[in-house]
VEXTIMAR-904108 format. One record per atom (N, C-alpha, C): residue in one letter; atom name; x, y, z. Coordinates in nm, 2 decimals, always signed. Layout:
VEXTIMAR-904108
A	CA	X	Y	Z
...
end
This chain:
VEXTIMAR-904108
M	N	+0.07	-3.06	+0.43
M	CA	+0.13	-3.07	+0.29
M	C	+0.26	-2.99	+0.29
R	N	+0.36	-3.05	+0.23
R	CA	+0.49	-2.99	+0.22
R	C	+0.49	-2.89	+0.11
T	N	+0.55	-2.77	+0.13
T	CA	+0.56	-2.67	+0.02
T	C	+0.68	-2.70	-0.07
I	N	+0.67	-2.67	-0.19
I	CA	+0.77	-2.69	-0.29
I	C	+0.87	-2.57	-0.28
P	N	+1.00	-2.59	-0.27
P	CA	+1.09	-2.48	-0.26
P	C	+1.10	-2.40	-0.39
P	N	+1.14	-2.28	-0.38
P	CA	+1.16	-2.20	-0.51
P	C	+1.25	-2.27	-0.60
T	N	+1.23	-2.25	-0.73
T	CA	+1.31	-2.32	-0.83
T	C	+1.42	-2.24	-0.89
T	N	+1.42	-2.11	-0.87
T	CA	+1.53	-2.02	-0.93
T	C	+1.58	-1.93	-0.82
D	N	+1.69	-1.86	-0.84
D	CA	+1.73	-1.76	-0.75
D	C	+1.63	-1.65	-0.74
E	N	+1.57	-1.61	-0.85
E	CA	+1.47	-1.50	-0.85
E	C	+1.35	-1.55	-0.77
H	N	+1.31	-1.67	-0.78
H	CA	+1.19	-1.72	-0.70
H	C	+1.23	-1.72	-0.55
A	N	+1.35	-1.75	-0.52
A	CA	+1.39	-1.75	-0.38
A	C	+1.40	-1.61	-0.33
L	N	+1.44	-1.51	-0.41
L	CA	+1.44	-1.38	-0.36
L	C	+1.30	-1.32	-0.34
L	N	+1.21	-1.35	-0.43
L	CA	+1.07	-1.31	-0.42
L	C	+1.01	-1.38	-0.29
A	N	+1.04	-1.50	-0.27
A	CA	+0.99	-1.57	-0.15
A	C	+1.04	-1.51	-0.02
A	N	+1.17	-1.46	-0.02
A	CA	+1.22	-1.39	+0.09
A	C	+1.15	-1.26	+0.12
I	N	+1.11	-1.19	+0.01
I	CA	+1.04	-1.07	+0.03
I	C	+0.90	-1.10	+0.09
A	N	+0.84	-1.20	+0.04
A	CA	+0.70	-1.24	+0.09
A	C	+0.71	-1.28	+0.23
A	N	+0.82	-1.35	+0.27
A	CA	+0.83	-1.40	+0.41
A	C	+0.86	-1.29	+0.51
A	N	+0.92	-1.18	+0.46
A	CA	+0.95	-1.07	+0.55
A	C	+0.91	-0.94	+0.49
P	N	+0.78	-0.91	+0.47
P	CA	+0.74	-0.79	+0.39
P	C	+0.78	-0.66	+0.45
L	N	+0.82	-0.65	+0.57
L	CA	+0.86	-0.52	+0.63
L	C	+1.01	-0.50	+0.63
D	N	+1.08	-0.60	+0.59
D	CA	+1.23	-0.60	+0.60
D	C	+1.28	-0.55	+0.47
D	N	+1.38	-0.45	+0.48
D	CA	+1.44	-0.39	+0.36
D	C	+1.54	-0.49	+0.29
A	N	+1.61	-0.57	+0.37
A	CA	+1.72	-0.65	+0.32
A	C	+1.68	-0.74	+0.20
P	N	+1.57	-0.81	+0.20
P	CA	+1.54	-0.90	+0.09
P	C	+1.52	-0.82	-0.04
R	N	+1.46	-0.70	-0.03
R	CA	+1.44	-0.61	-0.15
R	C	+1.58	-0.56	-0.20
L	N	+1.66	-0.52	-0.11
L	CA	+1.79	-0.47	-0.15
L	C	+1.88	-0.57	-0.21
V	N	+1.88	-0.69	-0.15
V	CA	+1.96	-0.80	-0.21
V	C	+1.90	-0.84	-0.35
Y	N	+1.77	-0.84	-0.37
Y	CA	+1.71	-0.86	-0.50
Y	C	+1.75	-0.75	-0.59
A	N	+1.74	-0.63	-0.55
A	CA	+1.78	-0.52	-0.64
A	C	+1.93	-0.53	-0.69
D	N	+2.02	-0.57	-0.60
D	CA	+2.16	-0.60	-0.64
D	C	+2.16	-0.71	-0.74
W	N	+2.09	-0.82	-0.71
W	CA	+2.08	-0.93	-0.80
W	C	+2.04	-0.89	-0.94
L	N	+1.93	-0.81	-0.95
L	CA	+1.88	-0.76	-1.07
L	C	+1.98	-0.67	-1.15
Q	N	+2.04	-0.59	-1.07
Q	CA	+2.14	-0.50	-1.13
Q	C	+2.26	-0.58	-1.19
E	N	+2.30	-0.68	-1.12
E	CA	+2.41	-0.76	-1.17
E	C	+2.37	-0.83	-1.30
R	N	+2.25	-0.85	-1.33
R	CA	+2.20	-0.91	-1.45
R	C	+2.16	-0.81	-1.56
G	N	+2.18	-0.68	-1.53
G	CA	+2.15	-0.57	-1.63
G	C	+2.01	-0.52	-1.62
D	N	+1.93	-0.56	-1.52
D	CA	+1.79	-0.52	-1.51
D	C	+1.79	-0.39	-1.43
E	N	+1.84	-0.28	-1.48
E	CA	+1.85	-0.16	-1.40
E	C	+1.71	-0.10	-1.36
T	N	+1.61	-0.11	-1.45
T	CA	+1.48	-0.05	-1.42
T	C	+1.42	-0.12	-1.30
R	N	+1.41	-0.25	-1.29
R	CA	+1.35	-0.32	-1.18
R	C	+1.44	-0.30	-1.05
A	N	+1.57	-0.30	-1.07
A	CA	+1.66	-0.27	-0.95
A	C	+1.63	-0.13	-0.89
D	N	+1.62	-0.03	-0.98
D	CA	+1.59	+0.10	-0.94
D	C	+1.45	+0.11	-0.87
Y	N	+1.35	+0.05	-0.93
Y	CA	+1.22	+0.04	-0.87
Y	C	+1.22	-0.01	-0.73
L	N	+1.29	-0.12	-0.71
L	CA	+1.30	-0.18	-0.58
L	C	+1.37	-0.09	-0.48
R	N	+1.47	-0.02	-0.52
R	CA	+1.54	+0.07	-0.43
R	C	+1.45	+0.19	-0.39
M	N	+1.36	+0.23	-0.49
M	CA	+1.27	+0.34	-0.46
M	C	+1.16	+0.29	-0.36
I	N	+1.12	+0.17	-0.37
I	CA	+1.02	+0.12	-0.28
I	C	+1.08	+0.11	-0.14
V	N	+1.20	+0.07	-0.12
V	CA	+1.27	+0.07	+0.01
V	C	+1.28	+0.21	+0.06
T	N	+1.31	+0.31	-0.02
T	CA	+1.32	+0.44	+0.03
T	C	+1.19	+0.49	+0.07
L	N	+1.08	+0.46	+0.00
L	CA	+0.95	+0.51	+0.03
L	C	+0.89	+0.44	+0.15
M	N	+0.94	+0.33	+0.19
M	CA	+0.89	+0.26	+0.31
M	C	+0.94	+0.33	+0.44
H	N	+1.02	+0.44	+0.43
H	CA	+1.07	+0.51	+0.55
H	C	+1.04	+0.65	+0.54
P	N	+0.96	+0.71	+0.63
P	CA	+0.93	+0.85	+0.63
P	C	+1.06	+0.93	+0.66
P	N	+1.06	+1.06	+0.61
P	CA	+0.95	+1.13	+0.54
P	C	+0.96	+1.09	+0.39
E	N	+0.84	+1.10	+0.33
E	CA	+0.83	+1.06	+0.19
E	C	+0.86	+1.18	+0.10
D	N	+0.95	+1.16	+0.00
D	CA	+0.99	+1.26	-0.09
D	C	+0.90	+1.25	-0.21
P	N	+0.82	+1.36	-0.25
P	CA	+0.74	+1.36	-0.36
P	C	+0.81	+1.33	-0.50
A	N	+0.94	+1.37	-0.51
A	CA	+1.01	+1.34	-0.63
A	C	+1.04	+1.19	-0.64
I	N	+1.06	+1.12	-0.53
I	CA	+1.08	+0.97	-0.53
I	C	+0.95	+0.90	-0.57
V	N	+0.84	+0.95	-0.52
V	CA	+0.71	+0.90	-0.56
V	C	+0.69	+0.91	-0.71
E	N	+0.72	+1.03	-0.76
E	CA	+0.70	+1.05	-0.90
E	C	+0.79	+0.96	-0.98
H	N	+0.92	+0.94	-0.94
H	CA	+1.01	+0.85	-1.01
H	C	+0.96	+0.71	-1.00
C	N	+0.91	+0.67	-0.89
C	CA	+0.85	+0.53	-0.87
C	C	+0.73	+0.51	-0.97
V	N	+0.65	+0.61	-0.98
V	CA	+0.53	+0.60	-1.07
V	C	+0.58	+0.59	-1.21
A	N	+0.68	+0.67	-1.25
A	CA	+0.73	+0.66	-1.38
A	C	+0.80	+0.53	-1.41
L	N	+0.87	+0.47	-1.32
L	CA	+0.93	+0.34	-1.34
L	C	+0.83	+0.23	-1.35
A	N	+0.72	+0.24	-1.27
A	CA	+0.62	+0.14	-1.27
A	C	+0.55	+0.12	-1.40
D	N	+0.54	+0.22	-1.48
D	CA	+0.47	+0.22	-1.61
D	C	+0.51	+0.11	-1.70
G	N	+0.64	+0.07	-1.70
G	CA	+0.69	-0.03	-1.79
G	C	+0.71	-0.17	-1.72
L	N	+0.67	-0.18	-1.60
L	CA	+0.69	-0.31	-1.53
L	C	+0.56	-0.39	-1.51
D	N	+0.58	-0.52	-1.50
D	CA	+0.47	-0.61	-1.48
D	C	+0.39	-0.58	-1.35
A	N	+0.26	-0.57	-1.36
A	CA	+0.18	-0.53	-1.24
A	C	+0.19	-0.64	-1.13
G	N	+0.19	-0.77	-1.17
G	CA	+0.20	-0.87	-1.07
G	C	+0.33	-0.87	-1.00
W	N	+0.44	-0.85	-1.07
W	CA	+0.57	-0.84	-1.01
W	C	+0.58	-0.72	-0.91
R	N	+0.52	-0.60	-0.96
R	CA	+0.52	-0.48	-0.87
R	C	+0.45	-0.51	-0.74
Q	N	+0.34	-0.58	-0.75
Q	CA	+0.26	-0.61	-0.63
Q	C	+0.33	-0.70	-0.54
A	N	+0.41	-0.80	-0.59
A	CA	+0.48	-0.89	-0.51
A	C	+0.59	-0.82	-0.43
V	N	+0.66	-0.73	-0.50
V	CA	+0.77	-0.66	-0.43
V	C	+0.74	-0.53	-0.36
G	N	+0.63	-0.47	-0.39
G	CA	+0.60	-0.34	-0.34
G	C	+0.46	-0.32	-0.28
G	N	+0.38	-0.42	-0.27
G	CA	+0.24	-0.40	-0.23
G	C	+0.23	-0.38	-0.08
R	N	+0.30	-0.29	-0.02
R	CA	+0.30	-0.27	+0.13
R	C	+0.26	-0.13	+0.17
F	N	+0.17	-0.06	+0.09
F	CA	+0.13	+0.07	+0.12
F	C	-0.03	+0.07	+0.14
E	N	-0.07	+0.17	+0.21
E	CA	-0.22	+0.19	+0.22
E	C	-0.25	+0.34	+0.22
V	N	-0.38	+0.36	+0.18
V	CA	-0.43	+0.50	+0.18
V	C	-0.52	+0.51	+0.31
V	N	-0.50	+0.61	+0.39
V	CA	-0.58	+0.63	+0.51
V	C	-0.64	+0.76	+0.52
L	N	-0.74	+0.77	+0.60
L	CA	-0.82	+0.89	+0.63
L	C	-0.79	+0.93	+0.78
S	N	-0.75	+1.05	+0.80
S	CA	-0.73	+1.09	+0.94
S	C	-0.83	+1.20	+0.96
G	N	-0.87	+1.22	+1.09
G	CA	-0.96	+1.32	+1.13
G	C	-1.01	+1.30	+1.27
T	N	-1.12	+1.37	+1.31
T	CA	-1.17	+1.36	+1.44
T	C	-1.27	+1.25	+1.46
G	N	-1.32	+1.24	+1.58
G	CA	-1.42	+1.13	+1.61
G	C	-1.54	+1.12	+1.52
G	N	-1.59	+1.24	+1.47
G	CA	-1.70	+1.24	+1.38
G	C	-1.67	+1.17	+1.25
V	N	-1.56	+1.19	+1.20
V	CA	-1.52	+1.13	+1.07
V	C	-1.51	+0.98	+1.10
H	N	-1.45	+0.94	+1.21
H	CA	-1.44	+0.80	+1.24
H	C	-1.58	+0.73	+1.26
L	N	-1.67	+0.79	+1.32
L	CA	-1.80	+0.74	+1.34
L	C	-1.87	+0.72	+1.21
T	N	-1.87	+0.83	+1.13
T	CA	-1.93	+0.82	+1.00
T	C	-1.87	+0.71	+0.91
T	N	-1.74	+0.70	+0.91
T	CA	-1.67	+0.60	+0.83
T	C	-1.70	+0.46	+0.88
F	N	-1.70	+0.45	+1.01
F	CA	-1.74	+0.32	+1.06
F	C	-1.88	+0.27	+1.03
L	N	-1.97	+0.36	+1.03
L	CA	-2.11	+0.33	+1.00
L	C	-2.12	+0.30	+0.85
L	N	-2.05	+0.37	+0.77
L	CA	-2.05	+0.34	+0.62
L	C	-1.99	+0.21	+0.60
R	N	-1.88	+0.18	+0.66
R	CA	-1.81	+0.05	+0.65
R	C	-1.90	-0.07	+0.69
M	N	-1.98	-0.04	+0.80
M	CA	-2.07	-0.15	+0.85
M	C	-2.18	-0.18	+0.74
V	N	-2.23	-0.07	+0.68
V	CA	-2.33	-0.09	+0.57
V	C	-2.27	-0.17	+0.46
V	N	-2.15	-0.13	+0.41
V	CA	-2.08	-0.19	+0.30
V	C	-2.06	-0.34	+0.34
G	N	-2.01	-0.36	+0.47
G	CA	-1.99	-0.49	+0.52
G	C	-2.11	-0.58	+0.52
L	N	-2.22	-0.53	+0.56
L	CA	-2.35	-0.61	+0.56
L	C	-2.38	-0.66	+0.42
F	N	-2.36	-0.57	+0.32
F	CA	-2.39	-0.61	+0.18
F	C	-2.29	-0.71	+0.13
A	N	-2.17	-0.70	+0.17
A	CA	-2.06	-0.79	+0.13
A	C	-2.05	-0.92	+0.22
G	N	-2.13	-0.93	+0.32
G	CA	-2.12	-1.04	+0.41
G	C	-2.00	-1.05	+0.50
E	N	-1.94	-0.93	+0.53
E	CA	-1.82	-0.92	+0.61
E	C	-1.85	-0.86	+0.75
L	N	-1.78	-0.91	+0.85
L	CA	-1.79	-0.85	+0.98
L	C	-1.68	-0.74	+0.98
V	N	-1.72	-0.63	+1.05
V	CA	-1.63	-0.51	+1.05
V	C	-1.59	-0.49	+1.20
G	N	-1.46	-0.48	+1.22
G	CA	-1.41	-0.45	+1.35
G	C	-1.41	-0.30	+1.38
P	N	-1.40	-0.26	+1.50
P	CA	-1.40	-0.12	+1.53
P	C	-1.27	-0.05	+1.49
W	N	-1.28	+0.08	+1.47
W	CA	-1.16	+0.17	+1.45
W	C	-1.15	+0.25	+1.58
H	N	-1.04	+0.28	+1.62
H	CA	-1.02	+0.35	+1.75
H	C	-1.00	+0.50	+1.72
T	N	-1.07	+0.58	+1.79
T	CA	-1.07	+0.72	+1.77
T	C	-0.92	+0.77	+1.78
G	N	-0.88	+0.85	+1.69
G	CA	-0.75	+0.91	+1.68
G	C	-0.66	+0.83	+1.59
E	N	-0.69	+0.71	+1.55
E	CA	-0.61	+0.63	+1.46
E	C	-0.66	+0.66	+1.32
P	N	-0.57	+0.67	+1.22
P	CA	-0.62	+0.69	+1.08
P	C	-0.70	+0.56	+1.04
I	N	-0.80	+0.59	+0.95
I	CA	-0.89	+0.48	+0.90
I	C	-0.83	+0.43	+0.77
P	N	-0.80	+0.30	+0.76
P	CA	-0.75	+0.25	+0.63
P	C	-0.87	+0.25	+0.53
L	N	-0.84	+0.32	+0.42
L	CA	-0.94	+0.32	+0.31
L	C	-0.91	+0.20	+0.21
K	N	-0.78	+0.18	+0.18
K	CA	-0.74	+0.07	+0.09
K	C	-0.60	+0.03	+0.13
S	N	-0.58	-0.10	+0.14
S	CA	-0.45	-0.15	+0.18
S	C	-0.39	-0.25	+0.08
G	N	-0.26	-0.28	+0.10
G	CA	-0.20	-0.38	+0.01
G	C	-0.17	-0.32	-0.13
L	N	-0.15	-0.19	-0.14
L	CA	-0.12	-0.12	-0.26
L	C	+0.03	-0.11	-0.29
T	N	+0.06	-0.10	-0.42
T	CA	+0.20	-0.05	-0.45
T	C	+0.19	+0.10	-0.43
R	N	+0.31	+0.16	-0.42
R	CA	+0.31	+0.31	-0.39
R	C	+0.25	+0.38	-0.51
E	N	+0.27	+0.34	-0.63
E	CA	+0.22	+0.40	-0.75
E	C	+0.07	+0.38	-0.76
D	N	+0.02	+0.27	-0.71
D	CA	-0.13	+0.25	-0.71
D	C	-0.19	+0.33	-0.60
A	N	-0.12	+0.35	-0.49
A	CA	-0.17	+0.44	-0.39
A	C	-0.18	+0.58	-0.44
A	N	-0.08	+0.63	-0.52
A	CA	-0.08	+0.76	-0.58
A	C	-0.20	+0.77	-0.68
A	N	-0.23	+0.67	-0.76
A	CA	-0.34	+0.67	-0.85
A	C	-0.47	+0.68	-0.77
F	N	-0.48	+0.60	-0.66
F	CA	-0.60	+0.61	-0.58
F	C	-0.62	+0.75	-0.52
L	N	-0.52	+0.81	-0.47
L	CA	-0.52	+0.94	-0.42
L	C	-0.56	+1.04	-0.52
G	N	-0.51	+1.03	-0.64
G	CA	-0.54	+1.12	-0.75
G	C	-0.69	+1.11	-0.79
Q	N	-0.75	+0.99	-0.78
Q	CA	-0.89	+0.97	-0.82
Q	C	-0.98	+1.01	-0.71
F	N	-0.95	+0.98	-0.58
F	CA	-1.05	+0.99	-0.47
F	C	-1.02	+1.10	-0.37
R	N	-0.90	+1.14	-0.35
R	CA	-0.87	+1.23	-0.24
R	C	-0.95	+1.36	-0.24
D	N	-0.95	+1.44	-0.35
D	CA	-1.02	+1.56	-0.35
D	C	-1.17	+1.55	-0.34
P	N	-1.23	+1.45	-0.41
P	CA	-1.38	+1.44	-0.40
P	C	-1.42	+1.40	-0.25
L	N	-1.34	+1.31	-0.19
L	CA	-1.37	+1.27	-0.06
L	C	-1.35	+1.38	+0.04
L	N	-1.24	+1.45	+0.03
L	CA	-1.22	+1.56	+0.12
L	C	-1.32	+1.68	+0.10
R	N	-1.37	+1.70	-0.02
R	CA	-1.48	+1.79	-0.04
R	C	-1.61	+1.75	+0.05
L	N	-1.63	+1.62	+0.06
L	CA	-1.74	+1.57	+0.13
L	C	-1.72	+1.58	+0.28
I	N	-1.59	+1.55	+0.32
I	CA	-1.56	+1.53	+0.47
I	C	-1.52	+1.67	+0.54
R	N	-1.45	+1.75	+0.47
R	CA	-1.40	+1.87	+0.53
R	C	-1.50	+1.97	+0.59
P	N	-1.62	+1.98	+0.53
P	CA	-1.72	+2.07	+0.59
P	C	-1.75	+2.03	+0.73
Q	N	-1.75	+1.89	+0.76
Q	CA	-1.78	+1.85	+0.90
Q	C	-1.65	+1.84	+0.98
D	N	-1.53	+1.82	+0.92
D	CA	-1.41	+1.81	+0.99
D	C	-1.30	+1.87	+0.91
P	N	-1.27	+2.00	+0.93
P	CA	-1.16	+2.07	+0.86
P	C	-1.02	+2.01	+0.87
S	N	-1.00	+1.93	+0.98
S	CA	-0.87	+1.87	+1.00
S	C	-0.85	+1.74	+0.92
A	N	-0.95	+1.69	+0.85
A	CA	-0.95	+1.57	+0.78
A	C	-0.84	+1.57	+0.67
D	N	-0.77	+1.46	+0.65
D	CA	-0.68	+1.44	+0.54
D	C	-0.68	+1.30	+0.50
I	N	-0.64	+1.28	+0.37
I	CA	-0.62	+1.14	+0.31
I	C	-0.48	+1.14	+0.26
F	N	-0.41	+1.03	+0.29
F	CA	-0.27	+1.02	+0.25
F	C	-0.23	+0.87	+0.24
A	N	-0.12	+0.85	+0.18
A	CA	-0.06	+0.72	+0.16
A	C	+0.05	+0.70	+0.27
R	N	+0.06	+0.58	+0.32
R	CA	+0.17	+0.55	+0.42
R	C	+0.20	+0.40	+0.40
R	N	+0.32	+0.36	+0.46
R	CA	+0.36	+0.23	+0.47
R	C	+0.26	+0.15	+0.56
M	N	+0.23	+0.03	+0.52
M	CA	+0.15	-0.06	+0.60
M	C	+0.23	-0.12	+0.72
G	N	+0.16	-0.16	+0.82
G	CA	+0.22	-0.23	+0.93
G	C	+0.22	-0.38	+0.89
A	N	+0.24	-0.47	+0.99
A	CA	+0.25	-0.61	+0.96
A	C	+0.11	-0.67	+0.92
A	N	+0.01	-0.62	+0.98
A	CA	-0.13	-0.68	+0.95
A	C	-0.20	-0.59	+0.85
V	N	-0.28	-0.66	+0.77
V	CA	-0.36	-0.59	+0.67
V	C	-0.50	-0.57	+0.74
P	N	-0.53	-0.44	+0.77
P	CA	-0.65	-0.41	+0.84
P	C	-0.77	-0.41	+0.75
P	N	-0.89	-0.42	+0.81
P	CA	-1.01	-0.40	+0.73
P	C	-1.01	-0.26	+0.67
T	N	-1.06	-0.25	+0.54
T	CA	-1.06	-0.12	+0.48
T	C	-1.20	-0.09	+0.43
L	N	-1.22	+0.04	+0.40
L	CA	-1.35	+0.09	+0.35
L	C	-1.37	+0.05	+0.21
F	N	-1.26	+0.06	+0.13
F	CA	-1.27	+0.02	-0.01
F	C	-1.22	-0.13	-0.02
A	N	-1.26	-0.20	-0.13
A	CA	-1.22	-0.34	-0.15
A	C	-1.07	-0.35	-0.14
P	N	-1.02	-0.46	-0.09
P	CA	-0.88	-0.49	-0.09
P	C	-0.82	-0.48	-0.23
A	N	-0.69	-0.46	-0.25
A	CA	-0.63	-0.44	-0.38
A	C	-0.64	-0.57	-0.47
D	N	-0.65	-0.69	-0.41
D	CA	-0.65	-0.81	-0.48
D	C	-0.79	-0.85	-0.53
E	N	-0.89	-0.77	-0.50
E	CA	-1.02	-0.81	-0.55
E	C	-1.06	-0.74	-0.67
end
């Protein structure tokens, strides 16, 4: 089946972001396009997303991004900025416990779960906007770390930019 091409410049710019989710250029071109049309808030949001996709992350920029997001459409924010994930880092014990928990959750959900490799952070939730990742951290980080740190004092939960693939996660994907 042949796909229908985008019908406006904005649709074309959004399609370019979707086609190259790790590339900064489509977001920056779109930000310029928005600014030329007087849409400073969305242009600023896009530029904040591009900045946050490159370490090190500045907490002031995260705060600014969260503040900007409050007045923007959630679907639009997801389309242009849903490239972050919350991960759990720790030792092998944390990985084994999380893998077993994910297997149990997967059995109930009818999903197969692939292995996590020791030493790699475990994705808890992927496909988030940076502000949604901040909200997730605000809600779950401290309670989860209170449970995990007695067994693994090195454990941490943090947000980061996603890679090209969306990995299996412990919590339901953002679109569910």
